VOPAGU-2260 file (C-alpha; in pm, 1 decimal, decimal comma):
REM VOPAGU-2260
SITE   aa  ch    i         X         Y         Z
SITE  UNK   A    0   10706,4   -6525,2    9050,5
SITE  UNK   A    1   10452,3   -6785,7    9171,6
SITE  UNK   A    2   10163,6   -6851,8    8926,6
SITE  UNK   A    3    9850,7   -6976,7    9066,9
SITE  UNK   A    4    9597,6   -7046,7    8760,1
SITE  UNK   A    5    9504,7   -6712,9    8637,6
SITE  UNK   A    6    9703,7   -6526,9    8968,0
SITE  UNK   A    7   10045,6   -6392,7    8937,5
SITE  UNK   A    8   10108,5   -6382,8    9345,4
SITE  UNK   A    9   10413,7   -6159,2    9424,2
SITE  UNK   A   10   10678,2   -6230,1    9621,1
SITE  UNK   A   11   10813,6   -5832,7    9852,1
SITE  UNK   A   12   11121,9   -5826,3   10060,9
SITE  UNK   A   13   11167,3   -5524,1   10284,0
SITE  UNK   A   14   11513,7   -5399,4   10364,8
SITE  UNK   A   15   11618,2   -5181,7   10617,9
SITE  UNK   A   16   11571,5   -4855,4   10488,0
SITE  UNK   A   17   11976,4   -4753,9   10643,1
SITE  UNK   A   18   12180,6   -5092,8   10720,8
SITE  UNK   A   19   11998,8   -5211,8   10395,1
SITE  UNK   A   20   11952,3   -5593,0   10596,5
SITE  UNK   A   21   11632,0   -5796,2   10459,0
SITE  UNK   A   22   11433,4   -5782,4   10784,4
SITE  UNK   A   23   11145,2   -5968,4   10561,2
SITE  UNK   A   24   11030,1   -6191,4   10319,3
SITE  UNK   A   25   10659,1   -6221,4   10234,0
SITE  UNK   A   26   10548,9   -6484,7    9954,7
SITE  UNK   A   27   10272,4   -6535,9    9743,6
SITE  UNK   A   28   10155,5   -6193,5    9799,0
SITE  UNK   A   29    9816,3   -6148,3    9611,8
SITE  UNK   A   30    9863,4   -5847,2    9301,2
SITE  UNK   A   31    9572,5   -5693,4    9459,8
SITE  UNK   A   32    9712,5   -5623,6    9808,3
SITE  UNK   A   33    9758,7   -5279,2    9954,6
SITE  UNK   A   34   10062,9   -5112,5   10159,0
SITE  UNK   A   35    9890,5   -5122,6   10439,4
SITE  UNK   A   36    9787,4   -5457,8   10446,5
SITE  UNK   A   37   10156,1   -5542,6   10393,1
SITE  UNK   A   38   10207,3   -5328,2   10635,4
SITE  UNK   A   39   10001,0   -5584,8   10821,2
SITE  UNK   A   40   10198,3   -5845,9   10734,7
SITE  UNK   A   41   10485,5   -5747,1   10798,7
SITE  UNK   A   42   10409,5   -5549,2   11127,0
SITE  UNK   A   43   10131,5   -5711,1   11322,8
SITE  UNK   A   44   10165,9   -5446,9   11584,8
SITE  UNK   A   45   10009,3   -5146,5   11596,7
SITE  UNK   A   46   10210,1   -4959,9   11889,0
SITE  UNK   A   47   10467,3   -4853,0   11634,8
SITE  UNK   A   48   10416,3   -4711,8   11303,2
SITE  UNK   A   49   10600,8   -4726,5   10988,1
SITE  UNK   A   50   10663,1   -4633,5   10697,3
SITE  UNK   A   51   10739,2   -4797,2   10298,7
SITE  UNK   A   52   10938,8   -4657,8   10044,9
SITE  UNK   A   53   11031,6   -4800,0    9698,2
SITE  UNK   A   54   11393,4   -4676,8    9779,2
SITE  UNK   A   55   11582,6   -4607,0   10067,8
SITE  UNK   A   56   11554,7   -4272,9   10111,0
SITE  UNK   A   57   11193,2   -4236,8    9887,1
SITE  UNK   A   58   10894,5   -4074,0    9991,5
SITE  UNK   A   59   10676,5   -4265,8   10184,8
SITE  UNK   A   60   10389,3   -4518,7    9990,2
SITE  UNK   A   61    9996,3   -4476,6   10128,7
SITE  UNK   A   62    9840,9   -4763,3   10307,0
SITE  UNK   A   63    9583,2   -4764,7   10012,9
SITE  UNK   A   64    9804,9   -4770,0    9719,3
SITE  UNK   A   65    9781,0   -5122,9    9506,4
SITE  UNK   A   66   10090,1   -5365,6    9440,5
SITE  UNK   A   67    9988,8   -5455,7    9134,6
SITE  UNK   A   68    9996,1   -5045,1    9027,6
SITE  UNK   A   69   10336,9   -4966,4    9143,9
SITE  UNK   A   70   10642,2   -4953,1    8947,0
SITE  UNK   A   71   10827,1   -5290,8    9074,4
SITE  UNK   A   72   10816,8   -5671,1    8940,3
SITE  UNK   A   73   10655,9   -5973,7    9018,6
SITE  UNK   A   74   10937,4   -5976,2    9324,2
SITE  UNK   A   75   10908,5   -5621,2    9519,6
SITE  UNK   A   76   11183,1   -5454,5    9709,9
SITE  UNK   A   77   11027,0   -5188,2   10007,2
SITE  UNK   A   78   11259,6   -5004,1   10234,9
SITE  UNK   A   79   11111,8   -4964,4   10586,0
SITE  UNK   A   80   11178,2   -4689,5   10828,4
SITE  UNK   A   81   10998,2   -4735,2   11133,4
SITE  UNK   A   82   10839,9   -4378,4   11285,5
SITE  UNK   A   83   10875,1   -4509,2   11629,8
SITE  UNK   A   84   10588,1   -4472,6   11918,5
SITE  UNK   A   85   10282,2   -4297,9   11781,3
SITE  UNK   A   86    9997,9   -4107,0   11927,0
SITE  UNK   A   87    9648,8   -3991,8   11791,8
SITE  UNK   A   88    9568,0   -3709,2   11657,6
SITE  UNK   A   89    9233,3   -3580,2   11856,5
SITE  UNK   A   90    9494,7   -3690,4   12125,6
SITE  UNK   A   91    9729,1   -3445,9   12017,2
SITE  UNK   A   92    9468,8   -3152,5   11983,9
SITE  UNK   A   93    9316,9   -3217,3   12264,7
SITE  UNK   A   94    9689,5   -3161,2   12480,3
SITE  UNK   A   95    9778,2   -2892,2   12336,8
SITE  UNK   A   96    9439,3   -2706,4   12348,1
SITE  UNK   A   97    9325,4   -2785,5   12703,6
SITE  UNK   A   98    9694,1   -2678,4   12824,0
SITE  UNK   A   99    9639,9   -2292,5   12698,6
SITE  UNK   A  100    9297,4   -2295,6   12829,4
SITE  UNK   A  101    9366,0   -2463,0   13177,7
SITE  UNK   A  102    9739,4   -2261,6   13182,1
SITE  UNK   A  103    9523,5   -1854,9   13069,4
SITE  UNK   A  104    9276,0   -1935,0   13364,5
SITE  UNK   A  105    9524,4   -2057,1   13694,2
SITE  UNK   A  106    9669,1   -1702,7   13602,2
SITE  UNK   A  107    9349,1   -1492,4   13519,2
SITE  UNK   A  108    9215,7   -1580,9   13907,3
SITE  UNK   A  109    9567,5   -1533,7   14025,5
SITE  UNK   A  110    9623,0   -1842,0   14136,5
SITE  UNK   A  111    9892,5   -1859,4   14477,1
SITE  UNK   A  112   10248,6   -1853,4   14331,1
SITE  UNK   A  113   10210,6   -1662,1   14023,2
SITE  UNK   A  114   10190,4   -1286,6   14161,2
SITE  UNK   A  115   10263,0   -1156,7   14506,3
SITE  UNK   A  116   10051,6   -1325,1   14789,1
SITE  UNK   A  117    9796,3   -1047,3   14806,2
SITE  UNK   A  118    9680,4   -1108,2   14488,2
SITE  UNK   A  119    9610,5   -1407,0   14544,8
SITE  UNK   A  120    9248,1   -1494,0   14391,0
SITE  UNK   A  121    9169,6   -1138,9   14280,7
SITE  UNK   A  122    9073,6   -1042,5   13964,8
SITE  UNK   A  123    9186,2    -732,9   13772,6
SITE  UNK   A  124    8995,6    -382,9   13743,7
SITE  UNK   A  125    9074,6    -332,6   13385,5
SITE  UNK   A  126    8671,8    -488,8   13180,4
SITE  UNK   A  127    8963,2    -531,3   12869,1
SITE  UNK   A  128    9148,5    -813,6   13142,5
SITE  UNK   A  129    8836,0   -1024,9   13170,1
SITE  UNK   A  130    8668,7    -959,5   12802,3
SITE  UNK   A  131    9039,7   -1091,7   12677,3
SITE  UNK   A  132    8986,8   -1413,0   12902,4
SITE  UNK   A  133    8642,0   -1477,4   12768,2
SITE  UNK   A  134    8789,8   -1436,1   12423,5
SITE  UNK   A  135    9109,8   -1631,2   12454,1
SITE  UNK   A  136    8883,1   -1927,7   12668,0
SITE  UNK   A  137    8609,8   -1905,6   12344,0
SITE  UNK   A  138    8909,2   -1977,8   12110,3
SITE  UNK   A  139    9063,8   -2282,4   12298,1
SITE  UNK   A  140    8738,6   -2450,8   12404,3
SITE  UNK   A  141    8595,0   -2365,4   12014,2
SITE  UNK   A  142    8964,3   -2589,0   11907,8
SITE  UNK   A  143    8866,9   -2852,1   12151,9
SITE  UNK   A  144    8528,7   -2907,4   12023,8
SITE  UNK   A  145    8638,0   -2881,4   11653,3
SITE  UNK   A  146    8891,5   -3156,6   11709,1
SITE  UNK   A  147    8625,3   -3374,0   11894,1
SITE  UNK   A  148    8318,1   -3314,4   11649,6
SITE  UNK   A  149    8418,0   -3146,0   11356,1
SITE  UNK   A  150    8829,4   -3277,8   11219,4
SITE  UNK   A  151    8861,0   -3579,2   11027,4
SITE  UNK   A  152    9217,8   -3657,2   10987,2
SITE  UNK   A  153    9396,1   -3838,2   10698,1
SITE  UNK   A  154    9655,7   -3953,7   10889,5
SITE  UNK   A  155    9577,7   -4116,8   11216,4
SITE  UNK   A  156    9894,9   -4034,8   11412,6
SITE  UNK   A  157   10220,8   -3874,4   11467,9
SITE  UNK   A  158   10556,8   -3933,9   11623,8
SITE  UNK   A  159   10488,3   -3904,1   12052,8
SITE  UNK   A  160   10791,2   -3699,4   12050,7
SITE  UNK   A  161   10590,7   -3399,1   11829,7
SITE  UNK   A  162   10375,2   -3403,2   12142,3
SITE  UNK   A  163   10663,7   -3221,3   12384,2
SITE  UNK   A  164   10746,0   -2995,4   12116,5
SITE  UNK   A  165   10409,8   -2852,4   12027,4
SITE  UNK   A  166   10313,1   -2866,4   12389,9
SITE  UNK   A  167   10587,5   -2614,2   12471,3
SITE  UNK   A  168   10450,3   -2386,8   12185,3
SITE  UNK   A  169   10132,2   -2365,0   12309,5
SITE  UNK   A  170   10165,4   -2404,2   12642,7
SITE  UNK   A  171   10403,4   -2162,0   12701,3
SITE  UNK   A  172   10365,0   -1901,6   12462,8
SITE  UNK   A  173    9989,7   -1930,0   12673,6
SITE  UNK   A  174   10157,7   -1859,3   13022,7
SITE  UNK   A  175   10351,9   -1616,2   12893,3
SITE  UNK   A  176   10072,9   -1381,2   12760,4
SITE  UNK   A  177    9852,2   -1442,0   13024,3
SITE  UNK   A  178   10137,8   -1304,7   13302,3
SITE  UNK   A  179   10135,3    -992,0   13104,2
SITE  UNK   A  180    9736,5    -962,7   13049,1
SITE  UNK   A  181    9633,1   -1048,7   13379,6
SITE  UNK   A  182    9965,2    -863,0   13587,5
SITE  UNK   A  183    9787,3    -611,4   13863,2
SITE  UNK   A  184   10023,0    -398,1   13729,0
SITE  UNK   A  185    9868,3    -413,7   13316,2
SITE  UNK   A  186    9755,9     -94,1   13163,6
SITE  UNK   A  187    9497,3    -151,0   12907,0
SITE  UNK   A  188    9439,3      38,4   12544,0
SITE  UNK   A  189    9242,9     318,1   12683,4
SITE  UNK   A  190    9355,0     603,6   12825,5
SITE  UNK   A  191    9096,4     856,8   13052,3
SITE  UNK   A  192    9188,7    1250,6   13076,7
SITE  UNK   A  193    9063,8    1460,9   13379,6
SITE  UNK   A  194    8780,5    1705,3   13345,1
SITE  UNK   A  195    8876,5    2025,8   13191,7
SITE  UNK   A  196    8718,0    2315,8   13073,0
SITE  UNK   A  197    8836,1    2214,6   12700,9
SITE  UNK   A  198    8733,5    1903,0   12678,6
SITE  UNK   A  199    8319,6    1835,8   12878,5
SITE  UNK   A  200    8269,4    1582,1   12973,8
SITE  UNK   A  201    8579,8    1362,9   13002,7
SITE  UNK   A  202    8711,3    1182,4   12648,3
SITE  UNK   A  203    8806,4     860,9   12633,5
SITE  UNK   A  204    9044,8     719,0   12422,6
SITE  UNK   A  205    9115,2     373,2   12303,7
SITE  UNK   A  206    8768,4     212,8   12365,1
SITE  UNK   A  207    8729,4     235,5   12014,6
SITE  UNK   A  208    9022,5       1,4   11974,0
SITE  UNK   A  209    8885,7    -254,3   12194,8
SITE  UNK   A  210    8550,7    -267,7   12036,3
SITE  UNK   A  211    8709,3    -279,9   11685,1
SITE  UNK   A  212    8942,0    -506,8   11769,0
SITE  UNK   A  213    8688,8    -760,4   11933,7
SITE  UNK   A  214    8483,5    -729,4   11620,2
SITE  UNK   A  215    8721,6    -854,5   11449,9
SITE  UNK   A  216    8849,5   -1141,6   11673,3
SITE  UNK   A  217    8461,7   -1273,0   11665,0
SITE  UNK   A  218    8421,5   -1223,4   11251,6
SITE  UNK   A  219    8750,9   -1438,9   11216,9
SITE  UNK   A  220    8668,7   -1695,9   11462,4
SITE  UNK   A  221    8335,3   -1738,3   11279,1
SITE  UNK   A  222    8507,7   -1770,9   10966,3
SITE  UNK   A  223    8799,2   -1993,3   11082,4
SITE  UNK   A  224    8487,3   -2197,7   11201,6
SITE  UNK   A  225    8305,7   -2151,6   10873,9
SITE  UNK   A  226    8603,2   -2287,6   10632,9
SITE  UNK   A  227    8655,7   -2612,6   10890,8
SITE  UNK   A  228    8330,3   -2698,0   10797,3
SITE  UNK   A  229    8390,3   -2688,0   10508,3
SITE  UNK   A  230    8689,9   -2876,0   10468,2
SITE  UNK   A  231    8512,0   -3139,2   10699,5
SITE  UNK   A  232    8233,2   -3180,7   10421,4
SITE  UNK   A  233    8506,4   -3237,7   10135,2
SITE  UNK   A  234    8551,6   -3573,7   10283,1
SITE  UNK   A  235    8323,2   -3863,4   10378,0
SITE  UNK   A  236    8401,3   -4031,4   10695,7
SITE  UNK   A  237    8672,2   -4292,1   10656,0
SITE  UNK   A  238    8796,7   -4144,5   10344,7
SITE  UNK   A  239    9079,2   -4005,6   10271,5
SITE  UNK   A  240    8944,9   -3825,4    9877,2
SITE  UNK   A  241    9095,7   -3546,4    9828,4
SITE  UNK   A  242    8922,2   -3244,6    9639,0
SITE  UNK   A  243    8949,3   -2878,3    9556,9
SITE  UNK   A  244    8756,5   -2679,3    9786,5
SITE  UNK   A  245    8547,8   -2429,5    9651,8
SITE  UNK   A  246    8294,7   -2137,6    9828,5
SITE  UNK   A  247    8025,9   -2233,3    9976,6
SITE  UNK   A  248    7651,5   -2063,1   10029,6
SITE  UNK   A  249    7830,3   -1968,5   10357,7
SITE  UNK   A  250    8010,1   -1586,6   10272,7
SITE  UNK   A  251    8277,2   -1688,4   10495,5
SITE  UNK   A  252    8404,6   -1929,0   10246,0
SITE  UNK   A  253    8382,0   -1694,5    9972,7
SITE  UNK   A  254    8753,7   -1622,2   10080,9
SITE  UNK   A  255    8865,1   -1956,9    9864,1
SITE  UNK   A  256    8830,5   -1763,4    9562,1
SITE  UNK   A  257    9146,2   -1604,2    9653,7
SITE  UNK   A  258    9305,8   -1782,9    9911,7
SITE  UNK   A  259    9400,6   -2140,9    9908,8
SITE  UNK   A  260    9433,3   -2193,3   10295,4
SITE  UNK   A  261    9142,0   -1964,0   10459,5
SITE  UNK   A  262    9116,8   -2109,0   10757,7
SITE  UNK   A  263    9476,7   -2011,1   10818,9
SITE  UNK   A  264    9435,4   -1656,4   10690,2
SITE  UNK   A  265    9109,7   -1639,2   10975,2
SITE  UNK   A  266    9368,6   -1757,1   11181,1
SITE  UNK   A  267    9593,7   -1567,3   11180,3
SITE  UNK   A  268    9308,1   -1243,8   11172,3
SITE  UNK   A  269    9182,4   -1326,9   11513,2
SITE  UNK   A  270    9583,5   -1390,2   11675,0
SITE  UNK   A  271    9552,1   -1001,2   11506,7
SITE  UNK   A  272    9248,0    -880,3   11686,2
SITE  UNK   A  273    9345,1   -1012,0   12036,0
SITE  UNK   A  274    9662,1    -845,4   11977,8
SITE  UNK   A  275    9441,5    -565,3   11931,9
SITE  UNK   A  276    9266,0    -547,7   12239,9
SITE  UNK   A  277    9546,4    -637,6   12424,7
SITE  UNK   A  278    9802,1    -440,9   12323,1
SITE  UNK   A  279   10038,7    -669,2   12494,5
SITE  UNK   A  280   10364,7    -719,7   12356,1
SITE  UNK   A  281   10398,4   -1141,0   12375,8
SITE  UNK   A  282   10024,8   -1193,5   12242,1
SITE  UNK   A  283   10246,3    -931,4   11898,9
SITE  UNK   A  284   10534,6   -1174,2   11949,2
SITE  UNK   A  285   10289,7   -1541,0   11913,0
SITE  UNK   A  286   10136,7   -1370,8   11618,7
SITE  UNK   A  287   10419,1   -1294,4   11454,9
SITE  UNK   A  288   10555,1   -1683,4   11532,7
SITE  UNK   A  289   10217,6   -1846,0   11413,3
SITE  UNK   A  290   10190,0   -1639,3   11107,5
SITE  UNK   A  291   10552,8   -1803,8   10986,5
SITE  UNK   A  292   10476,1   -2099,5   11077,6
SITE  UNK   A  293   10095,8   -2118,6   10897,6
SITE  UNK   A  294   10302,8   -1933,3   10634,6
SITE  UNK   A  295   10470,5   -2219,5   10574,5
SITE  UNK   A  296   10220,9   -2493,0   10617,0
SITE  UNK   A  297   10010,9   -2281,6   10346,4
SITE  UNK   A  298   10281,6   -2230,7   10134,6
SITE  UNK   A  299   10304,6   -2663,0   10162,8
SITE  UNK   A  300    9941,4   -2775,9   10077,2
SITE  UNK   A  301    9907,5   -2465,6    9823,2
SITE  UNK   A  302   10192,4   -2672,6    9629,5
SITE  UNK   A  303   10018,7   -2934,4    9699,3
SITE  UNK   A  304    9687,1   -2850,2    9542,5
SITE  UNK   A  305    9875,5   -2717,7    9235,4
SITE  UNK   A  306   10071,8   -3047,1    9192,6
SITE  UNK   A  307    9729,0   -3262,8    9254,2
SITE  UNK   A  308    9492,2   -3055,5    9073,2
SITE  UNK   A  309    9577,5   -2957,3    8664,3
SITE  UNK   A  310    9250,6   -2684,8    8675,2
SITE  UNK   A  311    9366,0   -2544,5    9079,5
SITE  UNK   A  312    9226,2   -2178,3    9062,4
SITE  UNK   A  313    9504,4   -2009,1    8964,5
SITE  UNK   A  314    9377,9   -1652,6    9133,4
SITE  UNK   A  315    9471,0   -1832,2    9446,4
SITE  UNK   A  316    9707,0   -1738,5    9712,2
SITE  UNK   A  317    9879,1   -1908,7    9956,4
SITE  UNK   A  318    9737,1   -1753,9   10281,9
SITE  UNK   A  319    9675,7   -1370,9   10166,0
SITE  UNK   A  320    9522,3   -1264,2    9869,4
SITE  UNK   A  321    9753,9   -1132,7    9538,0
SITE  UNK   A  322   10048,9   -1075,0    9867,4
SITE  UNK   A  323   10148,6   -1427,2   10040,8
């Protein structure tokens, strides 16, 4: 223990979480030093991110945690884990969402080597195909713009290796869906019946399905955007403050009364509408997989809300009101 007048300094040793070998010893660390500052003392280069814990398999400490408020003595021992090469969340999202946008348009315009040569740079005769392209493009353009101008990230980076996994998911599904929806043999959910004495004028089935699907899609897109704006307004710029989200004057946010993660609820609704619009099996499969993943995320966030806020509204469900 080192003393200087009225200040009690800390000694900090950092061990490798796997081998328990001593990696660093810091002398005369001020008691109000944060974990983020200790990280900078230990590892000046930010090319690689790191995690400090109080135990070899413990939970990662937050950068804003203050040394003197942690359950340690004046000689503090931390365990180090190298998180590997990192990449910013903005770059991750731009890459994830830009790929599906471009890939879908390649199939829509039928660039060479996708379908038979006679279909190169042709377009479908079905208006539903054009509508689906507009909806898909709108969805990913919205995501790209939200990444640039709306979202505020509590964590600045993520492991570089994750971007390959995420891009495989988003880009692969986009190509799979686009291939079938824009295929020359694609049949939309519309059936035209030939004139018959019993049907004058001809009866058209399926257009109602597409119209309803479009309404669902647009409604949920607006709802999803509204939730993102509401969540953004909860966190001032440069802050990591967490608050309970509540409904605002915007009617699309009133779902906060019943759901912890309505952004996922609206996202699910959008893809359900797109599935109904295109009546395409790959789209339905993508919606189902997305629903499973978003449910996992929503349950995790719901549990963290319950743990962090004692007065958290008890009627809320993670993603589907009263169900899930």
